[in-house]
MARLO-765211 format. One record per residue: residue number from 0; residue in three letters; x, y, z of N, C-alpha, C in turn. Coordinates in nm, 3 decimals. Example, Ala and Ser with C-alpha at 12.3 -4.5 7.8 and 13.67 -1.06 7.14 Angstrom:
2
{0; "ALA"; {1.319; -0.569; 0.780}; {1.230; -0.450; 0.780}; {1.320; -0.330; 0.780}}
{1; "SER"; {1.285; -0.225; 0.708}; {1.367; -0.106; 0.714}; {1.290; 0.003; 0.787}}
***
This chain:
222
{0; "MET"; {2.341; 2.314; -1.946}; {2.404; 2.181; -1.957}; {2.301; 2.069; -1.948}}
{1; "ILE"; {2.209; 2.081; -1.851}; {2.110; 1.975; -1.830}; {2.014; 1.964; -1.948}}
{2; "GLU"; {1.986; 2.079; -2.014}; {1.897; 2.078; -2.131}; {1.958; 2.001; -2.247}}
{3; "LYS"; {2.091; 1.993; -2.248}; {2.162; 1.921; -2.355}; {2.134; 1.771; -2.348}}
{4; "PHE"; {2.129; 1.718; -2.225}; {2.106; 1.575; -2.206}; {1.958; 1.539; -2.202}}
{5; "PHE"; {1.875; 1.636; -2.160}; {1.730; 1.611; -2.151}; {1.654; 1.722; -2.225}}
{6; "PRO"; {1.666; 1.724; -2.356}; {1.609; 1.836; -2.435}; {1.457; 1.844; -2.434}}
{7; "HIS"; {1.389; 1.731; -2.413}; {1.243; 1.730; -2.421}; {1.173; 1.737; -2.285}}
{8; "VAL"; {1.252; 1.742; -2.180}; {1.195; 1.738; -2.045}; {1.145; 1.875; -2.002}}
{9; "ASN"; {1.016; 1.880; -1.968}; {0.958; 2.001; -1.911}; {0.960; 1.983; -1.759}}
{10; "TRP"; {1.053; 2.054; -1.693}; {1.076; 2.029; -1.550}; {0.958; 2.072; -1.462}}
{11; "GLU"; {0.879; 2.167; -1.514}; {0.758; 2.206; -1.439}; {0.659; 2.089; -1.435}}
{12; "LYS"; {0.644; 2.023; -1.549}; {0.554; 1.907; -1.557}; {0.607; 1.791; -1.474}}
{13; "VAL"; {0.739; 1.775; -1.474}; {0.801; 1.668; -1.394}; {0.774; 1.691; -1.246}}
{14; "TRP"; {0.790; 1.816; -1.200}; {0.765; 1.849; -1.060}; {0.620; 1.825; -1.023}}
{15; "GLU"; {0.528; 1.869; -1.110}; {0.385; 1.850; -1.086}; {0.350; 1.701; -1.079}}
{16; "ALA"; {0.407; 1.623; -1.171}; {0.382; 1.478; -1.175}; {0.439; 1.409; -1.051}}
{17; "THR"; {0.553; 1.457; -1.004}; {0.615; 1.400; -0.883}; {0.526; 1.424; -0.761}}
{18; "ILE"; {0.473; 1.546; -0.749}; {0.382; 1.579; -0.639}; {0.257; 1.492; -0.645}}
{19; "GLN"; {0.206; 1.470; -0.765}; {0.087; 1.386; -0.782}; {0.115; 1.242; -0.738}}
{20; "THR"; {0.231; 1.190; -0.777}; {0.270; 1.054; -0.738}; {0.285; 1.042; -0.587}}
{21; "LEU"; {0.349; 1.142; -0.525}; {0.367; 1.142; -0.380}; {0.233; 1.151; -0.308}}
{22; "TYR"; {0.141; 1.231; -0.363}; {0.007; 1.244; -0.304}; {-0.067; 1.111; -0.310}}
{23; "MET"; {-0.071; 1.050; -0.428}; {-0.140; 0.922; -0.444}; {-0.080; 0.816; -0.353}}
{24; "THR"; {0.052; 0.811; -0.347}; {0.120; 0.711; -0.264}; {0.094; 0.737; -0.116}}
{25; "GLY"; {0.108; 0.863; -0.073}; {0.093; 0.897; 0.068}; {-0.047; 0.867; 0.122}}
{26; "VAL"; {-0.149; 0.912; 0.049}; {-0.288; 0.891; 0.094}; {-0.322; 0.743; 0.095}}
{27; "SER"; {-0.286; 0.674; -0.013}; {-0.320; 0.532; -0.022}; {-0.244; 0.448; 0.081}}
{28; "VAL"; {-0.119; 0.485; 0.113}; {-0.043; 0.413; 0.216}; {-0.109; 0.431; 0.352}}
{29; "LEU"; {-0.149; 0.552; 0.384}; {-0.213; 0.579; 0.513}; {-0.341; 0.498; 0.531}}
{30; "ILE"; {-0.427; 0.501; 0.430}; {-0.555; 0.429; 0.439}; {-0.533; 0.278; 0.434}}
{31; "THR"; {-0.437; 0.235; 0.351}; {-0.403; 0.093; 0.343}; {-0.351; 0.041; 0.476}}
{32; "PHE"; {-0.271; 0.122; 0.545}; {-0.217; 0.084; 0.676}; {-0.330; 0.057; 0.775}}
{33; "ILE"; {-0.428; 0.146; 0.777}; {-0.542; 0.132; 0.870}; {-0.630; 0.012; 0.833}}
{34; "LEU"; {-0.671; 0.006; 0.705}; {-0.758; -0.103; 0.660}; {-0.688; -0.238; 0.668}}
{35; "GLY"; {-0.560; -0.239; 0.633}; {-0.483; -0.363; 0.636}; {-0.472; -0.419; 0.777}}
{36; "ILE"; {-0.450; -0.331; 0.874}; {-0.441; -0.376; 1.014}; {-0.577; -0.429; 1.061}}
{37; "ILE"; {-0.685; -0.361; 1.024}; {-0.819; -0.407; 1.062}; {-0.847; -0.545; 1.003}}
{38; "LEU"; {-0.821; -0.562; 0.874}; {-0.845; -0.691; 0.807}; {-0.752; -0.799; 0.862}}
{39; "GLY"; {-0.625; -0.762; 0.883}; {-0.528; -0.857; 0.936}; {-0.564; -0.905; 1.075}}
{40; "LEU"; {-0.608; -0.810; 1.160}; {-0.653; -0.847; 1.295}; {-0.775; -0.938; 1.291}}
{41; "LEU"; {-0.866; -0.908; 1.199}; {-0.987; -0.991; 1.185}; {-0.950; -1.133; 1.141}}
{42; "LEU"; {-0.857; -1.143; 1.047}; {-0.810; -1.275; 1.002}; {-0.744; -1.352; 1.116}}
{43; "PHE"; {-0.662; -1.282; 1.192}; {-0.589; -1.347; 1.302}; {-0.682; -1.387; 1.416}}
{44; "LEU"; {-0.766; -1.294; 1.458}; {-0.850; -1.317; 1.575}; {-0.959; -1.422; 1.552}}
{45; "THR"; {-1.008; -1.431; 1.427}; {-1.116; -1.527; 1.398}; {-1.063; -1.664; 1.353}}
{46; "ALA"; {-0.931; -1.676; 1.340}; {-0.872; -1.805; 1.303}; {-0.892; -1.907; 1.415}}
{47; "LYS"; {-0.883; -2.035; 1.380}; {-0.906; -2.143; 1.476}; {-0.815; -2.131; 1.598}}
{48; "GLY"; {-0.874; -2.136; 1.715}; {-0.797; -2.134; 1.839}; {-0.764; -1.996; 1.892}}
{49; "ASN"; {-0.806; -1.891; 1.822}; {-0.776; -1.755; 1.867}; {-0.895; -1.691; 1.939}}
{50; "LEU"; {-0.879; -1.567; 1.980}; {-0.974; -1.500; 2.070}; {-1.116; -1.495; 2.017}}
{51; "TRP"; {-1.134; -1.466; 1.888}; {-1.268; -1.457; 1.830}; {-1.292; -1.573; 1.733}}
{52; "SER"; {-1.240; -1.687; 1.761}; {-1.246; -1.801; 1.669}; {-1.385; -1.818; 1.607}}
{53; "ASN"; {-1.391; -1.803; 1.475}; {-1.518; -1.815; 1.402}; {-1.485; -1.850; 1.257}}
{54; "ARG"; {-1.504; -1.976; 1.222}; {-1.458; -2.021; 1.090}; {-1.534; -1.955; 0.975}}
{55; "TYR"; {-1.660; -1.913; 0.999}; {-1.739; -1.852; 0.891}; {-1.687; -1.710; 0.860}}
{56; "ILE"; {-1.666; -1.632; 0.965}; {-1.613; -1.496; 0.945}; {-1.471; -1.503; 0.887}}
{57; "TYR"; {-1.392; -1.597; 0.940}; {-1.254; -1.613; 0.888}; {-1.258; -1.649; 0.740}}
{58; "TRP"; {-1.343; -1.745; 0.703}; {-1.351; -1.789; 0.564}; {-1.394; -1.674; 0.472}}
{59; "LEU"; {-1.496; -1.600; 0.514}; {-1.546; -1.489; 0.433}; {-1.440; -1.381; 0.415}}
{60; "THR"; {-1.375; -1.343; 0.526}; {-1.269; -1.240; 0.520}; {-1.154; -1.287; 0.433}}
{61; "ALA"; {-1.115; -1.412; 0.450}; {-1.003; -1.468; 0.374}; {-1.034; -1.469; 0.224}}
{62; "GLN"; {-1.157; -1.502; 0.188}; {-1.195; -1.505; 0.046}; {-1.192; -1.365; -0.015}}
{63; "ILE"; {-1.243; -1.267; 0.058}; {-1.241; -1.128; 0.009}; {-1.097; -1.082; -0.013}}
{64; "VAL"; {-1.012; -1.109; 0.086}; {-0.870; -1.072; 0.077}; {-0.804; -1.143; -0.041}}
{65; "ASN"; {-0.828; -1.273; -0.055}; {-0.764; -1.351; -0.162}; {-0.808; -1.306; -0.301}}
{66; "ILE"; {-0.937; -1.275; -0.314}; {-0.990; -1.233; -0.445}; {-0.925; -1.103; -0.490}}
{67; "PHE"; {-0.930; -1.001; -0.404}; {-0.878; -0.870; -0.444}; {-0.725; -0.869; -0.451}}
{68; "ARG"; {-0.661; -0.958; -0.376}; {-0.515; -0.967; -0.381}; {-0.469; -1.033; -0.510}}
{69; "SER"; {-0.557; -1.113; -0.570}; {-0.519; -1.192; -0.688}; {-0.543; -1.120; -0.820}}
{70; "ILE"; {-0.627; -1.018; -0.819}; {-0.660; -0.948; -0.945}; {-0.544; -0.857; -0.985}}
{71; "PRO"; {-0.489; -0.872; -1.106}; {-0.384; -0.780; -1.151}; {-0.432; -0.635; -1.144}}
{72; "PHE"; {-0.343; -0.546; -1.101}; {-0.386; -0.410; -1.071}; {-0.445; -0.338; -1.192}}
{73; "ILE"; {-0.387; -0.356; -1.308}; {-0.435; -0.285; -1.427}; {-0.578; -0.330; -1.461}}
{74; "ILE"; {-0.611; -0.457; -1.433}; {-0.748; -0.507; -1.455}; {-0.840; -0.454; -1.346}}
{75; "LEU"; {-0.789; -0.447; -1.223}; {-0.868; -0.396; -1.111}; {-0.914; -0.252; -1.136}}
{76; "ILE"; {-0.825; -0.170; -1.192}; {-0.861; -0.031; -1.224}; {-0.982; -0.028; -1.317}}
{77; "VAL"; {-0.979; -0.111; -1.420}; {-1.087; -0.116; -1.519}; {-1.216; -0.166; -1.453}}
{78; "LEU"; {-1.205; -0.271; -1.372}; {-1.324; -0.327; -1.305}; {-1.390; -0.226; -1.211}}
{79; "LEU"; {-1.306; -0.140; -1.150}; {-1.356; -0.045; -1.050}; {-1.401; 0.088; -1.110}}
{80; "ILE"; {-1.398; 0.102; -1.241}; {-1.435; 0.229; -1.304}; {-1.576; 0.275; -1.263}}
{81; "PRO"; {-1.680; 0.189; -1.268}; {-1.814; 0.235; -1.226}; {-1.816; 0.278; -1.079}}
{82; "PHE"; {-1.749; 0.199; -0.991}; {-1.742; 0.231; -0.848}; {-1.667; 0.362; -0.826}}
{83; "THR"; {-1.555; 0.378; -0.895}; {-1.473; 0.499; -0.883}; {-1.552; 0.622; -0.927}}
{84; "LYS"; {-1.623; 0.608; -1.038}; {-1.702; 0.719; -1.091}; {-1.813; 0.758; -0.994}}
{85; "TYR"; {-1.873; 0.657; -0.930}; {-1.981; 0.681; -0.834}; {-1.929; 0.751; -0.708}}
{86; "VAL"; {-1.816; 0.702; -0.656}; {-1.762; 0.754; -0.530}; {-1.690; 0.887; -0.549}}
{87; "MET"; {-1.606; 0.896; -0.652}; {-1.522; 1.015; -0.671}; {-1.581; 1.117; -0.769}}
{88; "GLY"; {-1.684; 1.076; -0.844}; {-1.746; 1.167; -0.940}; {-1.673; 1.174; -1.073}}
{89; "THR"; {-1.562; 1.105; -1.086}; {-1.483; 1.103; -1.209}; {-1.399; 0.977; -1.212}}
{90; "MET"; {-1.354; 0.938; -1.331}; {-1.266; 0.821; -1.340}; {-1.127; 0.862; -1.390}}
{91; "ILE"; {-1.104; 0.993; -1.401}; {-0.974; 1.043; -1.446}; {-0.919; 1.139; -1.342}}
{92; "GLY"; {-0.787; 1.134; -1.322}; {-0.722; 1.225; -1.229}; {-0.665; 1.155; -1.108}}
{93; "VAL"; {-0.593; 1.234; -1.028}; {-0.520; 1.180; -0.913}; {-0.615; 1.116; -0.811}}
{94; "LYS"; {-0.721; 1.185; -0.773}; {-0.813; 1.133; -0.671}; {-0.888; 1.010; -0.721}}
{95; "ALA"; {-0.913; 1.002; -0.850}; {-0.984; 0.888; -0.907}; {-0.902; 0.760; -0.896}}
{96; "ALA"; {-0.772; 0.772; -0.880}; {-0.686; 0.653; -0.870}; {-0.689; 0.592; -0.730}}
{97; "LEU"; {-0.729; 0.670; -0.630}; {-0.720; 0.626; -0.491}; {-0.801; 0.499; -0.459}}
{98; "PRO"; {-0.929; 0.488; -0.501}; {-1.003; 0.365; -0.468}; {-0.933; 0.238; -0.516}}
{99; "ALA"; {-0.885; 0.238; -0.641}; {-0.817; 0.120; -0.695}; {-0.686; 0.093; -0.622}}
{100; "LEU"; {-0.612; 0.199; -0.589}; {-0.485; 0.183; -0.517}; {-0.509; 0.119; -0.379}}
{101; "ILE"; {-0.610; 0.170; -0.308}; {-0.638; 0.121; -0.172}; {-0.693; -0.021; -0.176}}
{102; "ILE"; {-0.790; -0.046; -0.265}; {-0.851; -0.179; -0.275}; {-0.749; -0.282; -0.324}}
{103; "GLY"; {-0.654; -0.237; -0.406}; {-0.551; -0.328; -0.456}; {-0.445; -0.360; -0.351}}
{104; "ALA"; {-0.415; -0.264; -0.263}; {-0.304; -0.281; -0.168}; {-0.347; -0.332; -0.030}}
{105; "ALA"; {-0.465; -0.293; 0.017}; {-0.509; -0.329; 0.152}; {-0.513; -0.481; 0.176}}
{106; "PRO"; {-0.568; -0.561; 0.084}; {-0.568; -0.707; 0.105}; {-0.425; -0.765; 0.109}}
{107; "PHE"; {-0.338; -0.711; 0.025}; {-0.197; -0.753; 0.022}; {-0.132; -0.728; 0.158}}
{108; "TYR"; {-0.156; -0.609; 0.212}; {-0.098; -0.575; 0.342}; {-0.164; -0.653; 0.455}}
{109; "ALA"; {-0.294; -0.681; 0.442}; {-0.366; -0.756; 0.544}; {-0.303; -0.892; 0.570}}
{110; "ARG"; {-0.261; -0.957; 0.463}; {-0.194; -1.088; 0.478}; {-0.061; -1.073; 0.552}}
{111; "MET"; {0.010; -0.963; 0.524}; {0.136; -0.937; 0.595}; {0.110; -0.914; 0.744}}
{112; "VAL"; {0.002; -0.844; 0.775}; {-0.036; -0.819; 0.914}; {-0.068; -0.951; 0.983}}
{113; "GLU"; {-0.145; -1.036; 0.916}; {-0.181; -1.166; 0.973}; {-0.056; -1.249; 1.003}}
{114; "ILE"; {0.039; -1.252; 0.909}; {0.164; -1.327; 0.928}; {0.242; -1.271; 1.047}}
{115; "ALA"; {0.248; -1.136; 1.055}; {0.320; -1.071; 1.166}; {0.259; -1.107; 1.300}}
{116; "LEU"; {0.126; -1.111; 1.308}; {0.057; -1.143; 1.433}; {0.076; -1.290; 1.471}}
{117; "ARG"; {0.083; -1.377; 1.372}; {0.104; -1.520; 1.399}; {0.242; -1.548; 1.458}}
{118; "GLU"; {0.336; -1.460; 1.432}; {0.473; -1.479; 1.481}; {0.490; -1.440; 1.628}}
{119; "ILE"; {0.387; -1.376; 1.685}; {0.393; -1.338; 1.827}; {0.388; -1.464; 1.914}}
{120; "ASP"; {0.469; -1.468; 2.016}; {0.470; -1.581; 2.110}; {0.332; -1.596; 2.174}}
{121; "LYS"; {0.270; -1.712; 2.153}; {0.134; -1.735; 2.207}; {0.133; -1.727; 2.360}}
{122; "GLY"; {0.248; -1.753; 2.422}; {0.257; -1.746; 2.568}; {0.229; -1.606; 2.620}}
{123; "VAL"; {0.270; -1.505; 2.544}; {0.247; -1.365; 2.583}; {0.098; -1.335; 2.581}}
{124; "ILE"; {0.029; -1.384; 2.478}; {-0.116; -1.362; 2.465}; {-0.190; -1.436; 2.576}}
{125; "GLU"; {-0.148; -1.561; 2.600}; {-0.213; -1.641; 2.705}; {-0.194; -1.578; 2.844}}
{126; "ALA"; {-0.076; -1.522; 2.866}; {-0.047; -1.456; 2.995}; {-0.140; -1.337; 3.015}}
{127; "ALA"; {-0.161; -1.260; 2.908}; {-0.250; -1.144; 2.915}; {-0.393; -1.188; 2.942}}
{128; "ARG"; {-0.435; -1.297; 2.879}; {-0.571; -1.350; 2.901}; {-0.587; -1.401; 3.044}}
{129; "ALA"; {-0.483; -1.465; 3.094}; {-0.487; -1.520; 3.231}; {-0.501; -1.410; 3.335}}
{130; "MET"; {-0.448; -1.292; 3.303}; {-0.457; -1.179; 3.395}; {-0.589; -1.104; 3.382}}
{131; "GLY"; {-0.677; -1.154; 3.294}; {-0.809; -1.095; 3.279}; {-0.818; -0.979; 3.183}}
{132; "ALA"; {-0.718; -0.966; 3.097}; {-0.717; -0.855; 2.999}; {-0.828; -0.874; 2.896}}
{133; "LYS"; {-0.897; -0.767; 2.862}; {-1.001; -0.772; 2.760}; {-0.935; -0.784; 2.622}}
{134; "THR"; {-1.015; -0.823; 2.523}; {-0.962; -0.840; 2.388}; {-0.906; -0.709; 2.334}}
{135; "THR"; {-0.975; -0.598; 2.360}; {-0.926; -0.468; 2.312}; {-0.791; -0.434; 2.376}}
{136; "THR"; {-0.776; -0.468; 2.503}; {-0.649; -0.444; 2.573}; {-0.538; -0.529; 2.513}}
{137; "ILE"; {-0.570; -0.654; 2.484}; {-0.472; -0.745; 2.423}; {-0.429; -0.692; 2.286}}
{138; "ILE"; {-0.526; -0.641; 2.210}; {-0.494; -0.586; 2.078}; {-0.398; -0.468; 2.089}}
{139; "TRP"; {-0.432; -0.371; 2.176}; {-0.355; -0.247; 2.185}; {-0.226; -0.260; 2.265}}
{140; "LYS"; {-0.227; -0.349; 2.365}; {-0.111; -0.359; 2.455}; {-0.017; -0.476; 2.422}}
{141; "VAL"; {-0.070; -0.576; 2.349}; {0.013; -0.694; 2.318}; {0.034; -0.712; 2.168}}
{142; "LEU"; {-0.075; -0.735; 2.095}; {-0.064; -0.771; 1.954}; {0.006; -0.664; 1.869}}
{143; "LEU"; {-0.045; -0.541; 1.874}; {0.012; -0.435; 1.790}; {0.155; -0.397; 1.832}}
{144; "PRO"; {0.182; -0.375; 1.962}; {0.321; -0.341; 1.999}; {0.422; -0.452; 1.966}}
{145; "GLU"; {0.383; -0.577; 1.990}; {0.475; -0.690; 1.966}; {0.504; -0.710; 1.817}}
{146; "SER"; {0.406; -0.679; 1.735}; {0.422; -0.703; 1.590}; {0.464; -0.577; 1.513}}
{147; "MET"; {0.479; -0.464; 1.583}; {0.503; -0.337; 1.514}; {0.623; -0.336; 1.419}}
{148; "PRO"; {0.740; -0.392; 1.457}; {0.852; -0.394; 1.360}; {0.814; -0.462; 1.228}}
{149; "ALA"; {0.744; -0.577; 1.239}; {0.702; -0.649; 1.119}; {0.595; -0.570; 1.042}}
{150; "LEU"; {0.508; -0.500; 1.116}; {0.404; -0.419; 1.051}; {0.466; -0.304; 0.971}}
{151; "ILE"; {0.570; -0.242; 1.028}; {0.637; -0.132; 0.958}; {0.712; -0.184; 0.835}}
{152; "SER"; {0.778; -0.300; 0.851}; {0.846; -0.361; 0.735}; {0.745; -0.393; 0.625}}
{153; "GLY"; {0.628; -0.443; 0.667}; {0.524; -0.477; 0.572}; {0.468; -0.357; 0.498}}
{154; "ILE"; {0.444; -0.248; 0.571}; {0.388; -0.128; 0.505}; {0.493; -0.062; 0.417}}
{155; "THR"; {0.621; -0.082; 0.448}; {0.728; -0.031; 0.362}; {0.725; -0.102; 0.227}}
{156; "VAL"; {0.715; -0.234; 0.231}; {0.705; -0.313; 0.107}; {0.579; -0.274; 0.030}}
{157; "THR"; {0.468; -0.256; 0.102}; {0.341; -0.219; 0.039}; {0.350; -0.080; -0.024}}
{158; "ALA"; {0.416; 0.013; 0.044}; {0.431; 0.149; -0.009}; {0.510; 0.147; -0.140}}
{159; "ILE"; {0.613; 0.065; -0.146}; {0.693; 0.052; -0.268}; {0.608; -0.008; -0.380}}
{160; "THR"; {0.526; -0.106; -0.345}; {0.434; -0.165; -0.443}; {0.335; -0.060; -0.493}}
{161; "LEU"; {0.290; 0.026; -0.403}; {0.195; 0.132; -0.441}; {0.257; 0.234; -0.535}}
{162; "VAL"; {0.385; 0.260; -0.521}; {0.453; 0.350; -0.615}; {0.444; 0.291; -0.757}}
{163; "GLY"; {0.464; 0.159; -0.765}; {0.449; 0.091; -0.895}; {0.306; 0.096; -0.945}}
{164; "PHE"; {0.211; 0.081; -0.853}; {0.070; 0.089; -0.890}; {0.034; 0.227; -0.946}}
{165; "THR"; {0.090; 0.334; -0.884}; {0.060; 0.469; -0.932}; {0.111; 0.489; -1.075}}
{166; "ALA"; {0.224; 0.425; -1.105}; {0.278; 0.434; -1.241}; {0.184; 0.367; -1.341}}
{167; "MET"; {0.129; 0.251; -1.301}; {0.032; 0.182; -1.388}; {-0.097; 0.262; -1.399}}
{168; "ALA"; {-0.140; 0.322; -1.289}; {-0.262; 0.403; -1.290}; {-0.246; 0.522; -1.383}}
{169; "GLY"; {-0.124; 0.572; -1.395}; {-0.097; 0.685; -1.484}; {-0.128; 0.655; -1.629}}
{170; "VAL"; {-0.113; 0.529; -1.668}; {-0.140; 0.489; -1.807}; {-0.287; 0.508; -1.843}}
{171; "VAL"; {-0.375; 0.498; -1.743}; {-0.518; 0.516; -1.770}; {-0.568; 0.654; -1.725}}
{172; "GLY"; {-0.476; 0.749; -1.719}; {-0.514; 0.888; -1.697}; {-0.522; 0.934; -1.554}}
{173; "ALA"; {-0.451; 0.866; -1.462}; {-0.457; 0.906; -1.321}; {-0.361; 1.020; -1.288}}
{174; "GLY"; {-0.273; 1.054; -1.379}; {-0.174; 1.157; -1.350}; {-0.050; 1.095; -1.289}}
{175; "GLY"; {0.043; 1.180; -1.245}; {0.164; 1.131; -1.183}; {0.274; 1.100; -1.283}}
{176; "LEU"; {0.381; 1.043; -1.233}; {0.499; 1.016; -1.316}; {0.472; 0.909; -1.422}}
{177; "GLY"; {0.387; 0.812; -1.390}; {0.352; 0.709; -1.487}; {0.281; 0.768; -1.608}}
{178; "ASN"; {0.189; 0.859; -1.580}; {0.115; 0.927; -1.686}; {0.208; 1.011; -1.773}}
{179; "LEU"; {0.302; 1.081; -1.709}; {0.398; 1.164; -1.782}; {0.488; 1.077; -1.868}}
{180; "ALA"; {0.537; 0.967; -1.812}; {0.625; 0.876; -1.886}; {0.554; 0.818; -2.009}}
{181; "TYR"; {0.425; 0.787; -1.991}; {0.350; 0.726; -2.101}; {0.315; 0.828; -2.211}}
{182; "LEU"; {0.258; 0.943; -2.168}; {0.212; 1.041; -2.267}; {0.326; 1.119; -2.331}}
{183; "GLU"; {0.417; 1.169; -2.246}; {0.524; 1.255; -2.297}; {0.648; 1.176; -2.342}}
{184; "GLY"; {0.666; 1.059; -2.279}; {0.784; 0.979; -2.312}; {0.758; 0.874; -2.417}}
{185; "PHE"; {0.675; 0.775; -2.384}; {0.652; 0.661; -2.472}; {0.579; 0.701; -2.601}}
{186; "GLN"; {0.465; 0.769; -2.588}; {0.384; 0.799; -2.706}; {0.453; 0.897; -2.802}}
{187; "ARG"; {0.537; 0.984; -2.748}; {0.608; 1.081; -2.834}; {0.751; 1.039; -2.863}}
{188; "ASN"; {0.784; 0.917; -2.821}; {0.917; 0.862; -2.846}; {1.029; 0.952; -2.792}}
{189; "ARG"; {1.008; 1.003; -2.669}; {1.108; 1.087; -2.604}; {1.171; 1.009; -2.488}}
{190; "ASP"; {1.281; 0.945; -2.519}; {1.346; 0.857; -2.421}; {1.397; 0.933; -2.298}}
{191; "ASP"; {1.435; 1.060; -2.318}; {1.487; 1.137; -2.204}; {1.379; 1.161; -2.098}}
{192; "VAL"; {1.254; 1.180; -2.141}; {1.143; 1.199; -2.047}; {1.119; 1.069; -1.968}}
{193; "THR"; {1.118; 0.957; -2.039}; {1.100; 0.827; -1.974}; {1.211; 0.800; -1.874}}
{194; "LEU"; {1.334; 0.835; -1.911}; {1.449; 0.813; -1.823}; {1.438; 0.896; -1.695}}
{195; "VAL"; {1.402; 1.023; -1.709}; {1.391; 1.113; -1.593}; {1.283; 1.064; -1.497}}
{196; "THR"; {1.167; 1.028; -1.552}; {1.057; 0.981; -1.465}; {1.096; 0.850; -1.395}}
{197; "THR"; {1.168; 0.764; -1.466}; {1.213; 0.638; -1.406}; {1.310; 0.663; -1.291}}
{198; "ILE"; {1.402; 0.756; -1.311}; {1.501; 0.789; -1.207}; {1.431; 0.845; -1.083}}
{199; "ILE"; {1.331; 0.931; -1.103}; {1.259; 0.991; -0.989}; {1.181; 0.883; -0.913}}
{200; "ILE"; {1.118; 0.791; -0.988}; {1.045; 0.681; -0.923}; {1.141; 0.596; -0.840}}
{201; "LEU"; {1.258; 0.568; -0.895}; {1.359; 0.490; -0.822}; {1.402; 0.563; -0.695}}
{202; "LEU"; {1.420; 0.694; -0.704}; {1.458; 0.773; -0.586}; {1.350; 0.768; -0.478}}
{203; "ILE"; {1.225; 0.778; -0.520}; {1.113; 0.769; -0.425}; {1.115; 0.633; -0.354}}
{204; "VAL"; {1.136; 0.527; -0.432}; {1.142; 0.391; -0.376}; {1.256; 0.378; -0.276}}
{205; "PHE"; {1.374; 0.428; -0.312}; {1.491; 0.420; -0.223}; {1.466; 0.496; -0.092}}
{206; "ILE"; {1.404; 0.613; -0.103}; {1.376; 0.694; 0.017}; {1.274; 0.623; 0.107}}
{207; "ILE"; {1.170; 0.566; 0.047}; {1.069; 0.491; 0.126}; {1.135; 0.375; 0.198}}
{208; "GLN"; {1.220; 0.302; 0.128}; {1.288; 0.187; 0.189}; {1.379; 0.232; 0.303}}
{209; "TRP"; {1.449; 0.341; 0.282}; {1.540; 0.394; 0.385}; {1.463; 0.436; 0.510}}
{210; "ILE"; {1.353; 0.508; 0.490}; {1.270; 0.553; 0.604}; {1.212; 0.432; 0.677}}
{211; "GLY"; {1.162; 0.334; 0.601}; {1.105; 0.214; 0.661}; {1.207; 0.136; 0.744}}
{212; "ASP"; {1.327; 0.119; 0.689}; {1.435; 0.048; 0.761}; {1.475; 0.123; 0.887}}
{213; "LEU"; {1.478; 0.256; 0.877}; {1.517; 0.340; 0.991}; {1.416; 0.326; 1.106}}
{214; "ILE"; {1.288; 0.335; 1.072}; {1.182; 0.324; 1.175}; {1.182; 0.185; 1.237}}
{215; "THR"; {1.195; 0.082; 1.151}; {1.196; -0.056; 1.200}; {1.311; -0.079; 1.298}}
{216; "ALA"; {1.429; -0.028; 1.262}; {1.548; -0.045; 1.349}; {1.528; 0.024; 1.483}}
{217; "LYS"; {1.459; 0.138; 1.485}; {1.439; 0.214; 1.608}; {1.338; 0.148; 1.703}}
{218; "ILE"; {1.235; 0.086; 1.646}; {1.130; 0.029; 1.731}; {1.152; -0.119; 1.762}}
{219; "ASP"; {1.244; -0.183; 1.689}; {1.270; -0.325; 1.715}; {1.361; -0.340; 1.835}}
{220; "LYS"; {1.309; -0.391; 1.946}; {1.385; -0.403; 2.071}; {1.449; -0.542; 2.089}}
{221; "ARG"; {1.430; -0.628; 1.987}; {1.485; -0.763; 2.001}; {1.636; -0.764; 1.989}}
***
């Protein structure tokens, strides 16, 4: 019955492409989460009036974040081809997509982290400082725990954006559902293949959003 509606769909290829998309998304989300928090903390802490107030470091970090956040992803992939080839040894395949995915998403998430940290009540931070808490203690015991619901919401949005990025990366040979939709669906004029890959991408997005909302609701004590 299913072959009647999707005559051109090779389900083995669809499964393989789905695993590739999940791999690219999972690895890039994990690394983006770590790098984004580091960059976001640096932006927050070096801003005027904060613990590591330093306008030069803040300006430099902000410019790096703004530049990479502003470059359209499809152009970023092309710009990073020499870097990707040097680091990964190839510019084609699932692993070759990771540098562009991470560099494209980390600055975006870093801004979300900075916004989340700014929303923390300054009185809580000042109280910790008054009690003689070190900066590292304030980061681990105050800043990150207080902002965690917003950080999880932010990485959920970023993960969904990364799913879209993997689809675009597929067009330039990164593999995954985007690659399958382009090569097997668009180029061969097989609408059923494009439809199936689109439905799976939507399901992945819905599941990510559901998991993100669930975690946020559990850790949000407000």
